[in-house]
N, C-alpha and C positions, 0 to 999 in steps of 0.2 A: 316569825311570830313571837311576840313577847310572852313570856310565861307568866300566868296569873297564879298567885299563891293562894292555896286553900286555907281557910280558917279551920280550926279544930271544930268538929261537929258537936252540937249540943243535942243530947238525947232526951226523949220524952218516954212516957209509959209504953210498955209493949203493946203492939197492935195499933198504935196511933202513930202514923208515919208523918214526920215533920219534914218540910222542905223549905229551903231558904236560898235566895239567889247566890249568896257568897259561898255556898257549899257546892255549887255545880262545877265540876271540872270540865275542861275542854274535852278530855278523853278519859273515859273510865275503862279499865281492864279488869274483868272479873275472873280471877284465877291466877295465882302467882306460881304457876308451873313453867316449864321451859317455853311453851308457846306464848303464854302471856308476857313473860319477861322479855322474850325476844322482840315482840311487838313494841313493848315499852322502850327497848333499846333503840329500835328504828325511829320511833316517834320523838323520843327525848333528844336524840342526836339532831333532829330537825327543829328543835326548839319548842315543841308542843308541850303544854301542861298536861301531865299524866298522873292519874291516881290509880293505884292497883289495890283491889279489894280481894280478900280471901277469907274463907271461913275458919281456917286453921290458925294456930298461934304464930306460925312462921311459914315462910314461903319455900317452895321447892322440895316438899317432903318426899314425894315419890321420886324425884330426881336424886335426892340423897340416898334413898333406899336402893335405887338402881346402881348406885356407885359403891354400895357396901362391900362388894367383892371385887371392886375395880371398875371404874367408870368406863364402860365401852361407849365412847363418844360417837364414833362413826366407823367406816370400813374403807380399806385402801384399794379395793378392787376397781378396775376401770369403770368409768362413769356409765357406759352403755350397759354393762352387766349389772352394775349397781341399780340402775333405773328399772331393770326388769324384775326386781325383787318385790315390787308393789302391786297390789290388786285393789280393785274397787275404784270408785270415784271417776269412772269413765277414763281411766288411764291418764288423768291430768296430774296425779301426784308427782311423776317425774319432772313435770314442768316447774314445780316448786324449786327443784334443784338448780334452775337457772338463777333464782334469787339467792340461794345459799347452797353451793355445792359442798360435797364432803371436804374438798381442799379448802374452801372458804371457811368452813366451820373450824378446821384446824387452825387457820390463820387467826380467826376470832378468839379461839382459846389461847393461842400464843400471846395475843395482845393483852389478855387478862392475866398473864403470868403463869399459865398452865400449859407449858410446852408439851407437845404430844409425841408419841412414838408408835411405830407399827409393830404389833406382836407377831409371833410366828404364824398365827392363824390368819393374818391380814387385818385383824381388828385393830382399831386405833384407841389408845388410852392416854390420859395425862401421865406424865412421869411419876407423879405422886400417887397415881392409882386410886385417887379418892375424888369424890364429888364436892366435898365440903370446901376445900380451898378455892376451887373454881367458882362455886356459888357465892362465897364471901366476896371475892373480887368483883363478881358480876353485880351483886347488890350494892356494893360500895360505889361502883361507877354510876349506877342508875341514880342513887341518892345524890351523888355529886352533881348530876345534871338536873336535879330538882324533882325527880320522880318521888312521889309520896306513897306510902303504904298504909293501908287501913286493914290490919289483921283482925281476926275474930269477927269479921263482918260476913255473915252468911246471907247470900242472896236469896230473896223470897219470891222474886218474880217482878211483875210490873203493876203499877197502879193504873187507875182509869185514864190517866193522861200520858201513859207510856213511861213514867218515871221508874227508876230502879229502886226497889224496896230491899232494905237490909235490916237484919237484926244483929245487935251487938250486946251481949250479956243481958238479953231480955228487952233492951231498949231498941227503938226503931228509928229509921232514917230513910228518907227518899231523896235521891239526887237525879238530875236530868242532864246528862252531858250532851255535848254536840255530837259525839260519836262514842260507841261502846263496842268493846270486843269481849265476846264470851269465849273463854278458854278454860272450860270446866272439866276437861278430861272425859273419859268414858264411864264405864260402870264397874271397874275393878278397883280393889283396895279402897273400899269405902271409908275405912278408918283413917286414910290419908287425905280424904276429901273428895275422891272421885266416886260418887254414888249414883250418878245418872238421874238425879232428881229433876234435872233441867228438861228431861224429855217431855213430860206432860205439859210443862209451862210453854214450851215452843210449839208443841202440837196444837195447843189451844189457840195459838196465833196463826195457825194455818201453815206451819213449816213442815215440809215433807221429811219424815224421819224413818229410817230403816230400824227395825228392832235391834237392840243391843244384844250381842252374843259374846261368849268368851273367845279369846284369841291368844295365841302363844300360851297355851294351857296344857295341862296334863289330862289324862283320860283314865276312866275306870276299866279294870280288867278283872275277870273272875278267876283270880289265882286260887290255887288250892291252899289249904291251911299249912301243909308242910312246906310248900314253896315260900309262902310269906314268912314263916318262921326262920327259914334259912337264908333267904335272899333279899328280903325287903331292906332297902337302904343301900344296896350294892349298885355300883355303876356298870354300865355297858360301854366300854371304850373301844376305839378303833373299829367302828361299825359304819354302815351306810343304811339309809332308810328311804322308803318309797311308799306310795299309796297303791302301787300295782306291782305284781310279781315280775312283770316284764317291762316296767316303766323306768323312768330316770331315778337312780339312787343318788342320794346326797350324803356325803360324809358328815358324821356328827357323833354326839354322845348322848346318852340318856341315863335316867336313874330308875331302877325298879323300886316301887313303893308298896306299902301294904295294901293300897287300894288300886294300884295300876302302874302307870308309866308316865314319866315327865322328863323334861330336860330339853336343851337346845335342839337336838336332833328331831325330837317330836314336835317342838314348836314350829319348826320350819314347814311342817305339813299341816299344822293344826287348822288353818283356814278351810281347806277342802275337807278335812276329816270331820270338823264340826258340822259342815253342811251335809255331809253324807249321813252322819248320825241323825240329824234332824229329818232327813227325807226317807231314810231306809231303816231307822231304828238302831243301827250299829254301823261300824266301819271296820276296815282291816288296815293294819299297818304292817308293812313287810320290812324285815331287818336282814341285811347281809352281814352275817357274823364274821366273815373273812373277806373283806373287800379287796385285800391285796392278793387274794388267790383267785385264779380263774376257775370256772366250773370244771374244766378238764383236769386241772391240777388237783382239785378236791376229789373228783371221782377216782383219779388214779391212786390217790392216797387211801381211799376207802375200799378199793378193789383188791384187797388182800385179806387173808383169813384173820379174824379176830382171835381165834384160838381160845384159850382159857381166860384171857384178859377181860376185865370189866369194861363196859362202854366208856366210862370216864377215863380209865387208864389208856384205852385204845385211842380215843380221840385226842387225848393229851399227847401221846407219843407220835401219832400220825399227823395231826393238824395243829398241835399246840393250842387246842381249844379247851380252855379251863375256866374255873371260877364261875362267875355269873353267866357267862356265855353258855357253858355246859348246862347250868341250871335252867335257863330259860328255854334252851333247846329241848331238854328232857321234859319240861312242863308242857310244851306245845306240840309234840309229835307223838304218834302212836307207836306201839311196838312193831307194827307192820312197816312203818316208815323207817324205823331204826334198822330193820333187818334187810332193807333194800339199798344198796349203794347209790343207785340213781335217785331214788326218792329222798334219801338222806342228804345227798348232794344238793338237790333242789331246796330242801328245807334249810340247809346251812346258808345257801346263797339268797334265799328269799323266805325267811321264817315268818309265817302269818301270825299276827297277834290280833285277836278279836277285841275291839274296843267297844265297850257298852255305851258309854256316854262321856261327854267332856266333864271335867271337874267343875264345881260351881263357879260362876262368873267372878265372884269376889276373890277367888284364889288366882285368877288369871293374871298374867303380866299385863295384858292389854285387852281391849274389846274391839270387835268389829261392829258394823252398824253405826247409826248416828245420822246427823244432818246429811241429806242426800245432795248429790251434785246439782240437780236441777233447782234446788232451793236457793242456790247461791250464784252470784255473778262471778266474773273473772277475778275480782278483788276480794272474794270471800265475804261479800256483803249479802245478807239475807234479802231476797227479792221482795218478800212480804213485809219487811221491816227496814226501810231505808235508814242508814246510819248505824245499823246493828250488824256486827261482823262476827264470824266464828272461826276458830282455828284449833289445830291440834287433834287430839284423839277423839273429840266429840264429833268429828266428821266421819263420813261413811267410807273408810279406806282401811287397808290392813297391810302389815309388813312383818317380817320375822325379826327376831332379836338379832344381835350381832352388830348393832350400830345403825341399822336401817331405820328402825322405828324412831329412835331419838332424833336422827338427822332430819327426817321428814316432819316430825312434830315442830322442831325449831325452824325449819324452812317455811312451814305454813305460817308461823308467827311473823316471819319476815315479809311474806306475801301480804298478810293481813295488815301489817304495820304500814307498808307502802300504800296499800289500798285505802286505808283510813286517812293517810296524809293527802292523797289525791282528792278524796271526798271532802275533807275539810277545806282544802284550797279552792274547791269549786263552789 
């Protein structure tokens, strides 16, 4: 298909939306995050005319933030284990990996000059450990293919004829493409553009949407004032976490905060913990403070006389349990537990932390909820709105951090891009 070039839009007064045939792109993508850009990649490679709109001054802002401490692009674990990390969306998220697997994502990054490596944890990073070089190369390739970007264009919804309404510096514009992708993110980090404002717009069109909720988030805990003063800001390393004292424990790390607890080890369980808080008013997180020690070994170490030693000195010498691990243990157990070797062993191997509530959604790394599976066909097109597609975090699925979330976001963009190409061809 020959690419038709867009003319620069002329704007009129605010709240008066202007439309003109030469302004209509073949494909409009709303949202210049990873899902939207990946769909633009797929479509532009097939020769379609694509215009990307975004309300922010530049694209990929949350992508850049995710890469501030080292862009965790994906994970190297076997694909069958990788696929089990996802929840929601009727288990169809793993099928997106057929369109872009973790290995295919690494190849894609290599082609953009961002060669990757596998870290000691199995997570995959670009050698430069930053998102900016990859994003620059990505945008340059898209522009070279003719993809146009309309930044500072905040989507307002639809007009009476189904046109897309935008505001740019108070001026208004309406366009009506042949196909459109909504890649607007969830409801976290609103200052970067993902504010969930699209929910009411789509619900008014009859689209089934599950309420947005925080995911990959921290939780409030009723720490004592002395505990906060001494231990807030301290990490818990070399631990394992679970939602049940006798359940599966997953290795991870977390951070003690003035308000509660957060970090990758907590985020891995946040989906079920958020639901439990909503249904029961609170939840419990269990921490194995010594995952490399068996219960029998811990019990044997504790089954000797403490003598005149303090508890902190005793646990340090017998179990090498020090620092924040000692602090959180002392905070969460009673004197009676401390005096019983069996009860103390149970606490060390499954320390219960009472979680009061998740932290606010705008603090979360991602959100669950969104456009439900039954609202979309296999191409991620809205059944209620032919020609309108959705991708990324605005869909009702969930995944932990560690590369899983970003991989699926980008894979959904690939699925939607191919779906839009098929729709336009038909």
